[in-house]
C-alpha positions, -999 to 999 in steps of 0.1 A, spaced: 82 -634 -202 75 -608 -228 84 -610 -263 99 -580 -285 97 -566 -320 111 -540 -340 86 -515 -350 85 -527 -386 83 -567 -380 57 -552 -358 43 -535 -386 44 -567 -410 25 -587 -387 -4 -568 -388 -6 -567 -421 0 -601 -422 -28 -606 -400 -49 -588 -415 -49 -597 -450 -50 -629 -438 -85 -622 -421 -96 -605 -458 -91 -636 -476 -109 -656 -451 -139 -633 -454 -135 -635 -492 -129 -673 -493 -157 -685 -468 -190 -665 -475 -209 -689 -455 -197 -682 -424 -219 -676 -395 -225 -648 -377 -216 -666 -343 -180 -675 -360 -177 -638 -370 -186 -623 -340 -163 -644 -314 -152 -625 -283 -116 -611 -288 -91 -621 -267 -84 -606 -231 -54 -591 -244 -34 -584 -278 -5 -608 -287 15 -573 -295 5 -548 -269 23 -509 -281 17 -490 -246 31 -455 -239 43 -441 -207 12 -423 -198 -8 -460 -202 16 -477 -177 14 -450 -153 -24 -451 -157 -25 -486 -155 -4 -488 -122 -25 -459 -107 -60 -476 -113 -47 -512 -111 -16 -511 -88 -17 -532 -55 2 -505 -40 -26 -479 -50 -53 -503 -40 -36 -510 -3 -35 -471 -1 -71 -469 -13 -77 -494 16 -64 -476 41 -75 -439 36 -114 -459 37 -104 -471 68 -98 -439 84 -125 -426 71 -148 -453 88 -127 -444 120 -135 -407 121 -172 -416 113 -173 -435 148 -155 -410 168 -180 -380 155 -212 -406 163 -202 -396 201 -210 -357 188 -242 -368 182 -274 -383 200 -281 -422 202 -315 -429 194 -322 -471 199 -356 -485 192 -362 -522 211 -392 -541 217 -393 -577 239 -414 -604 244 -415 -624 276 -436 -655 281 -432 -667 317 -441 -701 326 -444 -699 363 -447 -671 389 -442 -670 425 -471 -652 427 -491 -689 411 -471 -713 434 -477 -724 472 -467 -699 500 -472 -667 474 -502 -651 463 -514 -674 439 -520 -701 471 -547 -678 486 -585 -682 474 -607 -655 470 -637 -651 501 -666 -670 492 -693 -667 517 -722 -694 526 -751 -674 529 -773 -703 546 -749 -710 568 -760 -698 607 -748 -665 614 -723 -669 642 -703 -697 615 -709 -671 587 -693 -643 612 -662 -670 622 -658 -675 581 -652 -637 579 -631 -635 607 -606 -659 591 -609 -647 559 -601 -611 568 -560 -611 575 -556 -626 537 -582 -608 520 -559 -575 511 -533 -605 497 -561 -620 475 -568 -589 458 -529 -583 448 -525 -616 434 -557 -605 413 -533 -573 405 -502 -592 398 -518 -618 379 -524 -591 352 -495 -572 354 -461 -574 349 -449 -597 376 -474 -629 372 -489 -619 336 -478 -652 312 -475 -629 282 -455 -592 283 -448 -570 258 -424 -542 255 -416 -516 228 -394 -488 239 -373 -461 226 -344 -443 240 -323 -416 236 -287 -405 249 -272 -381 245 -229 -377 259 -225 -341 271 -192 -336 289 -160 -367 289 -133 -343 300 -132 -329 259 -125 -364 252 -151 -363 228 -138 -328 206 -104 -341 209 -114 -379 192 -130 -360 165 -101 -339 155 -79 -370 159 -95 -389 135 -102 -363 112 -62 -356 112 -56 -393 109 -79 -392 77 -59 -366 60 -27 -382 68 -39 -415 50 -55 -391 23 -20 -375 21 -1 -410 24 -25 -425 -6 -15 -392 -32 21 -393 -18 17 -431 -27 9 -421 -61 34 -398 -68 60 -430 -58 42 -455 -81 42 -429 -109 83 -427 -104 84 -464 -103 67 -467 -132 88 -439 -152 119 -459 -138 110 -489 -152 101 -475 -187 134 -459 -191 150 -487 -177 133 -508 -207 141 -482 -231 176 -482 -223 175 -522 -224 163 -516 -260 186 -488 -267 215 -515 -255 199 -545 -280 198 -521 -308 234 -507 -303 249 -546 -303 223 -557 -329 241 -529 -349 278 -538 -336 268 -575 -350 253 -566 -381 288 -544 -389 311 -572 -380 291 -592 -403 292 -567 -429 330 -566 -421 333 -603 -422 315 -604 -457 339 -578 -472 372 -599 -457 361 -626 -473 352 -613 -506 386 -598 -507 402 -637 -492 377 -650 -523 401 -627 -544 434 -632 -532 438 -597 -520 441 -607 -479 456 -634 -460 434 -664 -440 450 -642 -407 424 -611 -414 397 -637 -424 399 -658 -389 406 -621 -372 371 -609 -391 354 -645 -380 366 -637 -343 353 -603 -342 320 -617 -354 316 -641 -329 327 -619 -299 295 -595 -304 273 -626 -297 274 -625 -263 270 -589 -262 237 -591 -282 227 -622 -257 237 -603 -227 214 -570 -240 183 -593 -248 185 -605 -215 189 -576 -199 158 -562 -220 135 -593 -210 142 -588 -172 133 -546 -177 103 -556 -199 91 -578 -170 94 -552 -139 81 -529 -161 51 -553 -167 46 -559 -132 49 -526 -121 21 -513 -148 -1 -543 -143 6 -558 -179 4 -596 -196 37 -608 -194 28 -632 -222 23 -604 -251 46 -583 -269 53 -552 -259 64 -523 -278 69 -492 -263 59 -457 -280 74 -434 -259 109 -429 -272 125 -411 -243 160 -421 -252 156 -408 -287 126 -385 -296 132 -360 -266 152 -333 -273 172 -322 -246 188 -286 -243 221 -280 -251 229 -268 -214 203 -290 -194 212 -275 -160 203 -242 -176 168 -253 -178 165 -262 -141 152 -236 -116 165 -247 -82 151 -216 -64 131 -224 -35 135 -261 -45 139 -273 -6 110 -259 5 95 -270 -24 102 -305 -9 92 -296 26 60 -291 14 53 -325 -4 24 -347 5 51 -371 23 57 -349 51 21 -330 50 11 -372 60 36 -369 90 25 -331 98 -13 -346 104 -4 -377 122 14 -354 152 -20 -332 151 -36 -368 158 -16 -381 181 -17 -346 205 -52 -350 202 -50 -389 213 -35 -375 247 -68 -358 254 -88 -387 244 -64 -411 266 -73 -389 297 -110 -390 295 -111 -412 323 -96 -386 348 -132 -366 341 -164 -369 351 -185 -381 325 -218 -366 321 -247 -377 295 -283 -372 294 -307 -397 288 -350 -401 280 -371 -434 274 -407 -437 263 -423 -472 260 -455 -491 256 -461 -520 276 -492 -549 277 -496 -577 301 -523 -598 284 -539 -626 301 -539 -643 261 -513 -645 237 -518 -612 219 -526 -581 236 -557 -556 223 -552 -522 221 -567 -510 250 -544 -533 266 -513 -513 264 -501 -486 287 -476 -459 286 -439 -451 305 -419 -422 294 -392 -410 319 -359 -389 315 -331 -382 334 -292 -375 335 -262 -398 345 -230 -389 362 -201 -409 365 -168 -402 380 -137 -428 383 -122 -421 413 -93 -448 413 -90 -472 382 -55 -488 397 -36 -459 375 -48 -472 346 -58 -439 331 -21 -424 343 -4 -448 318 -29 -442 288 -21 -411 289 20 -417 290 18 -443 264 -3 -413 241 23 -391 250 50 -409 239 33 -417 208 26 -382 199 64 -373 209 79 -405 185 55 -390 159 73 -354 163 110 -373 162 94 -392 128 82 -361 113 119 -343 118 137 -373 107 115 -371 75 123 -338 67 157 -345 77 156 -371 49 138 -353 22 166 -325 22 190 -352 17 178 -367 -10 167 -335 -31 204 -325 -27 217 -363 -38 195 -358 -68 202 -324 -77 241 -336 -75 231 -366 -96 213 -339 -121 245 -319 -121 262 -354 -129 242 -367 -155 240 -335 -172 276 -330 -175 281 -365 -182 254 -360 -210 272 -335 -226 304 -353 -225 291 -384 -237 268 -368 -266 304 -352 -281 321 -385 -271 300 -404 -293 296 -378 -323 334 -384 -326 334 -420 -324 308 -424 -355 333 -400 -372 361 -419 -366 344 -453 -377 338 -440 -409 369 -429 -412 387 -461 -405 362 -477 -426 376 -454 -455 413 -465 -447 405 -502 -446 389 -499 -485 423 -481 -494 444 -503 -478 457 -476 -454 447 -496 -422 442 -530 -407 411 -547 -396 422 -543 -362 416 -505 -365 386 -512 -378 371 -535 -349 385 -505 -321 366 -480 -339 337 -504 -339 340 -509 -306 347 -474 -293 311 -465 -310 292 -491 -294 309 -478 -261 304 -448 -265 268 -451 -279 256 -472 -250 277 -445 -226 249 -417 -243 221 -439 -238 234 -445 -202 238 -406 -192 207 -397 -210 189 -424 -189 204 -409 -155 196 -375 -164 156 -381 -171 160 -404 -141 172 -372 -118 146 -356 -132 117 -381 -126 128 -385 -88 132 -344 -80 101 -345 -96 87 -369 -67 106 -350 -36 95 -315 -49 63 -317 -65 77 -295 -94 66 -310 -127 105 -310 -141 98 -345 -157 63 -339 -170 72 -306 -187 101 -318 -208 81 -348 -216 48 -326 -224 70 -299 -245 83 -326 -265 50 -341 -274 58 -375 -264 37 -392 -235 
């Protein structure tokens, strides 16, 4: 769980560590360089971090942004796949075939026909008879010799082939697929940027909540300190015999009643710091010191609403990245309808092939045994009936397009409602902040007067306690109102894209 120190305590710890290092350096001159150059821990024990640094870490290392980046990369891959059908496809392939048996070398095939070998010493009538017997199979014997060195009966076959194909027409689906993938890619890019705006808002709200929790701890600790001071004053009077035991017991009870408020504020701060560490990917075992004093160091205008320009704010909200992502998705779904109906149209493609082939009698062909083969053509296919599959695909795609249009309309209505709610919240927070600031000023003055009256003996301890409780409540309410006002500005910036929160922080010099 993150630990917390005040700025003074943090400086004291840092000075103490620096002094310890200096003493060790002076007392240990024999320290080796290996010891002096020991690697520092990955994270410092005390981490002083600003709102900007928290936001940058969340945008760079947060799982939400990494997931959005992965989705965008996947969409880019789909776009490349769809665009591939526009370009020709070039394929290089090679095959080797080893034939162990062939019909041309078996009994009953061409291999069973023996070549004619005449007996030159036989009588003439015998030689004529041999010719008559061999004559019917002479052509097959010649073919057997040809097949033995060709693709049908060769023991070794080599084929190196280069193929080129190009899709020409598929009912307009080629261009539609590229257009759909392009709109889908833009949708994911817009969603990635929109997710970045959402992460920025979450970090800002977590940072403001942590600052509010810090402020609550400071106010309750101050109340405890005031109660203890009051107890010491009453105890001193009791020792001098100037007050009763009842008032001393009252002061002790008032002091003890303040402890639960301090512990509750500390627990709330621990939870707020854990939430901030989760959003900003910070180590949970470090002491966090928040460097951007939004609830104390940012001067708000006397009339907070007068500086907020709400002209055209609804039209600006309809142009934010989330709405743009829905619009791109609608365009992608509409283009996908054409892609779904591609099988209802004939498909035309062109192709060409060039190959080198060899059929050696030995294992490896020589250069003069290679022969060439080249061809080109066109292919036309048309699914005349596919069991109504294409019609079902088109129906489904049209329904998806209609659903995306409904989602877009709902998103527009939701963003308008959110902006209207946040404008109302901003007005409420501004009015509340003005009144709470005035109340806190009056409560501080009432506390001063109550202490003065108690010192002069004109009031009781109960009056001082009431004034202290009222001051603590007023200061907590003022901090909460300031938190609500800044949160409303951050949410309006998130939904409209107008840098309301960023400009206010930049003007104050606290980022």
